[in-house]
Structures are given as structure tokens and as C-alpha cells.
ZAMARGU-4260 file (C-alpha; in steps of 0.2 Angstrom, whole numbers, plus 5000, padded with zeros to 4 digits):
<rodrens>
0) 5418/5117/5376 | 5406/5132/5379 | 5416/5139/5394 | 5432/5138/5385 | 5424/5147/5370
5) 5417/5160/5382 | 5433/5164/5390 | 5443/5165/5374 | 5431/5179/5368 | 5431/5188/5384
10) 5450/5189/5385 | 5451/5198/5368 | 5453/5216/5369 | 5444/5220/5353 | 5435/5210/5340
15) 5441/5215/5323 | 5428/5219/5310 | 5430/5216/5291 | 5425/5229/5278 | 5411/5218/5272
20) 5405/5215/5290 | 5406/5234/5293 | 5395/5238/5278 | 5382/5225/5283 | 5381/5231/5301
25) 5381/5250/5295 | 5367/5246/5282 | 5357/5237/5296 | 5359/5252/5308 | 5354/5264/5294
30) 5339/5254/5289 | 5333/5254/5307 | 5337/5271/5313 | 5343/5282/5299 | 5360/5284/5307
35) 5374/5283/5295 | 5391/5278/5300 | 5406/5282/5289 | 5419/5268/5286 | 5432/5280/5293
40) 5424/5276/5310 | 5425/5257/5308 | 5437/5257/5323 | 5422/5264/5334 | 5412/5248/5330
45) 5427/5237/5336 | 5429/5247/5352 | 5411/5249/5357 | 5404/5232/5351 | 5418/5220/5357
50) 5412/5219/5375 | 5394/5216/5369 | 5400/5202/5357 | 5409/5194/5372 | 5393/5196/5383
55) 5383/5187/5369 | 5397/5173/5367 | 5398/5178/5349 | 5416/5176/5340 | 5413/5188/5326
60) 5403/5203/5319 | 5396/5192/5306 | 5388/5181/5320 | 5382/5197/5328 | 5373/5203/5312
65) 5365/5186/5311 | 5359/5188/5329 | 5352/5205/5325 | 5342/5198/5310 | 5336/5181/5316
70) 5338/5178/5335 | 5322/5177/5345 | 5330/5191/5356 | 5333/5202/5341 | 5320/5215/5346
75) 5327/5218/5363 | 5345/5219/5356 | 5340/5234/5345 | 5339/5244/5361 | 5357/5240/5366
80) 5362/5242/5348 | 5355/5260/5347 | 5363/5264/5364 | 5380/5258/5357 | 5379/5268/5341
85) 5374/5285/5348 | 5385/5296/5358 | 5375/5302/5374 | 5386/5317/5378 | 5375/5330/5386
90) 5374/5341/5401 | 5361/5354/5409 | 5362/5372/5401 | 5373/5366/5388 | 5379/5380/5376
95) 5372/5394/5387 | 5375/5407/5374 | 5363/5399/5363 | 5351/5396/5377 | 5352/5414/5382
100) 5348/5420/5365 | 5334/5407/5363 | 5326/5413/5380 | 5328/5432/5376 | 5321/5431/5358
105) 5312/5415/5352 | 5304/5410/5368 | 5300/5428/5373 | 5292/5430/5356 | 5281/5414/5357
110) 5276/5418/5375 | 5271/5436/5370 | 5261/5429/5354 | 5252/5416/5365 | 5247/5430/5378
115) 5240/5441/5364 | 5230/5427/5356 | 5223/5423/5373 | 5230/5405/5372 | 5241/5402/5387
120) 5248/5385/5380 | 5265/5380/5373 | 5271/5364/5365 | 5289/5360/5363 | 5297/5345/5355
125) 5314/5339/5361 | 5320/5327/5348 | 5335/5316/5353 | 5333/5321/5371 | 5346/5308/5377
130) 5345/5306/5396 | 5334/5321/5399 | 5346/5336/5402 | 5339/5346/5387 | 5321/5345/5390
135) 5323/5348/5409 | 5334/5363/5404 | 5319/5369/5393 | 5307/5367/5408 | 5319/5377/5419
140) 5320/5391/5406 | 5301/5392/5406 | 5300/5393/5425 | 5313/5407/5424 | 5303/5416/5410
145) 5285/5414/5417 | 5289/5413/5435 | 5272/5414/5445 | 5262/5415/5429 | 5268/5397/5424
150) 5253/5390/5434 | 5241/5398/5422 | 5249/5390/5407 | 5247/5373/5399 | 5265/5368/5394
155) 5270/5352/5386 | 5288/5347/5382 | 5288/5331/5372 | 5305/5323/5374 | 5309/5308/5363
160) 5325/5297/5360 | 5330/5282/5350 | 5336/5273/5366 | 5324/5265/5379 | 5338/5265/5391
165) 5341/5284/5389 | 5322/5287/5391 | 5322/5276/5407 | 5336/5286/5414 | 5328/5303/5410
170) 5312/5298/5418 | 5322/5294/5435 | 5328/5312/5434 | 5344/5308/5445 | 5361/5315/5439
175) 5379/5315/5445 | 5390/5330/5446 | 5396/5328/5428 | 5379/5333/5421 | 5381/5350/5429
180) 5398/5355/5422 | 5389/5369/5412 | 5376/5373/5425 | 5376/5389/5435 | 5376/5385/5454
185) 5360/5395/5457 | 5350/5385/5444 | 5356/5369/5452 | 5351/5374/5469 | 5334/5380/5464
190) 5328/5366/5453 | 5337/5351/5460 | 5337/5342/5477 | 5351/5331/5484 | 5348/5313/5482
195) 5356/5296/5486 | 5361/5294/5468 | 5366/5312/5465 | 5355/5327/5461 | 5336/5324/5457
200) 5326/5336/5447 | 5312/5344/5456 | 5294/5338/5453 | 5288/5355/5447 | 5301/5355/5433
205) 5298/5336/5429 | 5279/5338/5427 | 5281/5349/5411 | 5291/5335/5402 | 5283/5319/5394
210) 5296/5306/5388 | 5294/5294/5374 | 5305/5281/5365 | 5304/5286/5347 | 5314/5283/5331
215) 5315/5299/5320 | 5316/5287/5305 | 5298/5281/5309 | 5287/5294/5300 | 5270/5287/5306
220) 5275/5289/5324 | 5281/5307/5321 | 5264/5311/5313 | 5255/5306/5329 | 5265/5319/5339
225) 5255/5335/5344 | 5259/5350/5334 | 5273/5361/5341 | 5277/5379/5343 | 5296/5375/5345
230) 5306/5360/5340 | 5323/5357/5348 | 5335/5345/5339 | 5353/5349/5344 | 5368/5338/5339
235) 5357/5325/5332 | 5356/5327/5313 | 5375/5326/5312 | 5373/5307/5313 | 5362/5307/5297
240) 5366/5307/5279 | 5359/5320/5267 | 5343/5310/5263 | 5339/5306/5281 | 5343/5324/5286
245) 5330/5330/5273 | 5317/5317/5279 | 5319/5322/5297 | 5319/5341/5294 | 5303/5338/5283
250) 5295/5330/5298 | 5300/5344/5309 | 5292/5357/5297 | 5276/5347/5296 | 5275/5346/5315
255) 5278/5364/5318 | 5264/5377/5318 | 5265/5392/5306 | 5278/5404/5313 | 5285/5390/5324
260) 5304/5388/5326 | 5317/5374/5324 | 5333/5375/5335 | 5348/5365/5330 | 5365/5363/5338
265) 5377/5378/5336 | 5388/5368/5323 | 5373/5362/5313 | 5364/5371/5298 | 5350/5368/5286
270) 5361/5375/5272 | 5359/5362/5257 | 5346/5353/5267 | 5330/5363/5267 | 5325/5380/5260
275) 5308/5379/5268 | 5313/5388/5284 | 5318/5406/5286 | 5334/5408/5296 | 5333/5421/5310
280) 5350/5427/5316 | 5352/5432/5334 | 5369/5434/5343 | 5373/5417/5349 | 5361/5407/5338
285) 5351/5404/5322 | 5333/5401/5324 | 5324/5393/5309 | 5306/5399/5307 | 5292/5391/5298
290) 5284/5405/5288 | 5265/5405/5286
</rodrens>
């Protein structure tokens, strides 16, 4: 009976989700992660979760919701859930116009400030780092900006993501050609070496980055992070509703040192979310500064 049941599920192309099941699963995801999924995207649940339901021998989303809440393996399943919910679309040097503006203005300003203060240290927080392309890109920018002087600096890039699988992938630091679709060839040659699995980030770049699994909805964990000069959170808050956006941006504000900067994705804005940051306009990007 069990084998027949399994095969009947695996042959299905897609398990349909009712409106009631969608609301239960959506609310569960929101409670655990702060990610809000609009009912218009119900089809995404069907396409992304159907294979997982088949792997677990579960005939319906109602059974999957029970599994998430009550099964002895529920804690481990959360990692899979988070990976299915989030879109890990990223690449090295993504949105070069913004990165060039960041390097020429925000990063240069902070480096100059720290030099003048006699404090050769810089803390950057990459929130929602996915498989590591963004924090490694930031490390590369620091190498390009400081060059030989880098050895004298204490640099820490704290990179966090909701998905343990993404963090594991980031720590390995090995990437296929797709990750370099927006990367200049000279950067790829200087900071990566050929590897059996693709291209591996060089140790000099990797040593500046510290990866951690972290939920941006977990206020206590966020408070334990070291204070930052710069927070990068690109293409992450688009997954949150207004309440969660305000909560997360408030955490960024609390974490930043006075005069620190928050960098969002080019299509994201703090308009109607927070008035505590001062927007600084540069050609190619907006940097949000914590005044004080």
C-alpha cells in the first residue's frame, strides 16, 4: 500500500493548494521568517512545493502544514522550507552602476574617516547574502580600494542568510559560470582560481567574510551582531510586508554606528518605511545615512 501511495504522488505534476491551505502555510512562513507571500503567488507554492511533498510522501498541503508543525523532523524541514520560499537569484558584481557609486562615494568616505580617526577597521553587514556572491564582491571592492594597505586594516564582513543550505554553499566558495554573468573578466582572473567544480574564491578574499545562518525576524540574534559602519541589504525587504520592513530597517538603524550607511537594492526605497535615515543621492544609487 505504501509503495502504491508513493508512486501515485510522484507521478503528479503539481499538488493543488486550496485557499485555506495557502493562508495557513503563508501565515506559518510569515511567523517563522517575516516573509509575506501574496495570494496572487499561490501558483508558486504549487510549483515549488509539489516535488517536496512527493519526497515526503505527503498527498496534500494540509499534511505538509501538519508535518511542519508537529513532526519530529520539523526543525530540519524549516531549512528546506526557507530555501523553497526565497529566490536565490544573484551573481558577482551585480548592478555594477550601484557598486561603482558605492565604491567611489560611500566606501571612500568611510575609509577616509577611519584613516583620519586612526582606526583602521571597518565592519560591514551583508543581510540576505544568499550563496555568498554579494559579501565576496564587497571583499573584492575593499581589495581594489585599499590594495597593499589592506594588510594594515581590520576588516570584517558579516554575511547572514535565512537558509543554512545557502550558507554552506557560500562557505565552500565555488561557483559556476552563471555566477559571473555580470563580472568583469579581469576581476574573475584576479580573485578566483579554477576548481574542479568551477571557480573558487581566493583565500585572501574569503578571509574577510564571516558567514552565519540568521533570521532577520529574530531580534535577539540581530542585537548580538557587532556594530556596523555599512549595512548591505539588497533585494531582500521586497519579500516583507510593511510591518516587517519597518522592524528590519529599525534593526539596521540600531546596528549602524552614527554616520553609517544602509544600502538597498536599486528598486527598493525607504519611502513610507522609515524617516530616520537621510537619503544621500549619488549617480547610480541612493545611500541611506544614519545621522548623529
